[in-house]
N, C-alpha and C positions, 0 to 999 in steps of 0.2 A: 320066389326066385332069390338066389343069393347073388348080390351085386357088389363088386369091388369098385370103389371110386378112388382113382389114383390122382393125388393132388387135392386132398379133401379138407384141408384145414381152414380154408377161407375162400372168399369170392364165389365163383360159379360152382366150384367143387363142393363147398360146404352146402350150397343150396341144392345141389344134386343129391347129396346125402339126405337132407331133410325131405326132399320131394320123393325119393325112393322109399324112405320109411313111411311117409304118408300114404304111399301107394300099396303098402303092405309087404314090401320086400325086406329080407334080411340084408343088412348093409355092413360092409367093412370099409372104414375110412382109413386110407393109406396116405401117410404124409411123414415128413421128417419130424414134425412135432404135432401129432394128432390131438394132443391135449389142448391146442389152440381152438379146436372146434367146440364152439359153445352150444352143446346139444347133448341131451341125455335121452336114451331110449332103450327099452329092453331088447330090441332087435339090432342094436348098434354095437359093433366091435371096432375098437381102435387098434391100428397096426402101425407101429413106427418103422419107417424104412426109407431108403434112398432110391429115388427114381433112376439114378444113374449107377446103381450097384446091382449087377445082374442077379446074384444070389438072393438078395433082398426082394427084388421084384418077382422072381420066379416062385419063391416060397409064398408070397402074398397071393398070387393068382390061384393057387391050388384050392379046390373045394368050392369054386364059384361057378355060376352059370353065365355071367356076363361081366364085362369090364368096361368102365367108363374112364377115359383119360382126359383130365382137365389140367394136368400139371403144367406150370409155366414159371419162368423166372419172374421175380418181383420188380426187376429193373433191367434196363438195357445192359448194365454192367454184367449181369448174369450170362447174357448171350455173347458178350465179348470174351468172357472167360471160358464159355462152353458154347461155341457156335452151333453145335449139334444138340442143343438142349432138348428139343422135342423128339428128334429122330433117334437119338441114342437110347433114351428111356423107352420109347415106343417099340424099338427093336427088341428090348428085353421083355416087354409085355407080350409081344407076338411070340417070342421063343417060349415063354412060360405057358401061354395059352395052348400052343401046339403040344407041348410036353404033357400038359394036364388034360387035354381033350376039351378045352373050353372054346366055344365057337363064336359067341356074340361079342363084338368089339365096337364100341362107340367112341369116337374121337372128336374132341373139340379143336377145330382149326379156326380159320378166320376168313371173312369175305376179303377177297383180294389174293388169296392163295390159289394155286393150281389154275384151272381154266377160268375161274371167276375173276382173275385179274383183268381179262379182256372186257368184263362188264363194268369195271370200276370207272368212275369219272377220271378226268385228266389229272386233277390235283391229287386224288387218292393214289392213283396208279403211279404218278411220277414222283411226288414228294414223300408220301407216307410209305407206300410199299417199296418204292425204288430207292429212297434215300433214308428217311428218318428211322423207319423200322425194317430196313433192308435185311439185317441178319435174322430176325425172327421169321420174316416171310420166306426167306430162302430156305430156312429149316422147316417151316410148315410145308413147303413144296416137297422136300425130301421125306417128311413124315407121311404126307398123303400118298406119295408114290409107294412107300413101304407098306402102308395099309392096303392099298389096292392090290399089291402083289402078294399079300400074306396068305391068300387062300381061305381066310376066315369069313364069317358072316359079318360084314362091317357096314357101318354108317359113319359118314363124316359130316359134322355140323360146321357151317361157315356163317356165324353171326356177323352183323355189322357192328357199329359202335355200341359198346355195352353201357347200359345205364342201370341205376338202382330203381327199386320200385317193385310192387307185387306182380305176380304172374297173372296176366289177364287171359291167357290162352286163346287170344284172337290174332296171333301173329301169322305172318305170311311165310310159306315154305315154297321154294322154287328149286327145281333140279335142272332147268334149262336156262334160257336167256331172259326169262321174264323178270322184270325189275322187282325188287323188294324194298321196303322202307329202309332208310339208312341206319337206323338204330333199333335196339331191342333190349329189354330188361334182362339182367342176368337170371332172374327167376323164370322167365319164359324160356330162356336157353336151357336151363336145368330141366324144365318140363319136357322139352324135346329130347334131351339126352336120355332121360329116364324112360320116356315112352318108347324110344328106339331100342331099348333093351328087350322088349317083348313084341313090338310091332314089326311086321314084314314089309310095310309100305315102302320104306326107303332103303331096303337092303341093297348093298352094292352101289350106293349113290352118295354123291356129295351134295348137301342140301344148303342152299342159301337161306338165311333166316333174317327177318326184319319185322318190326311191328311194335 
């Protein structure tokens, strides 16, 4: 499978690139500065581009079978400058996928977005989602709504607090109100994102992740 990872230079995106390569996929790492990705592989292609530039995104989507969106601002300043950071770029990805006939879309959101806000504890719901990270979570809500209405074959991942460490592949996945552990490693999130490119288990669902 040919997989495009949007926001691939670091963090969960970089781990998704490595995980997809390890799974035998051909991978395109799309980022403003893909040279930051410390990885070499015969099936890896680097593509420099801007998540918020439509032509750049639409061109990158062509020729792929699945797209993973992990792009995010590196600080809250980025969301103050562009409150639609997630949803703007995601809209361009959706447009590009429809134009190119690409069906599978996997999106990294966060626990506390959408209907998972009701499952969050009082502190997370009130202070983190409602105040400290209000702008990112408001835009995750817009992003998720856009994905749901896209008509594509989509999966939304909602991990809890992200930690470093290896993939253990024993994490919890929940699509209803069942509780999940509060944190999860970025490597395990990457595992879920890549798995969702080929699995039909969670198509059309937002999945809470913890473990």
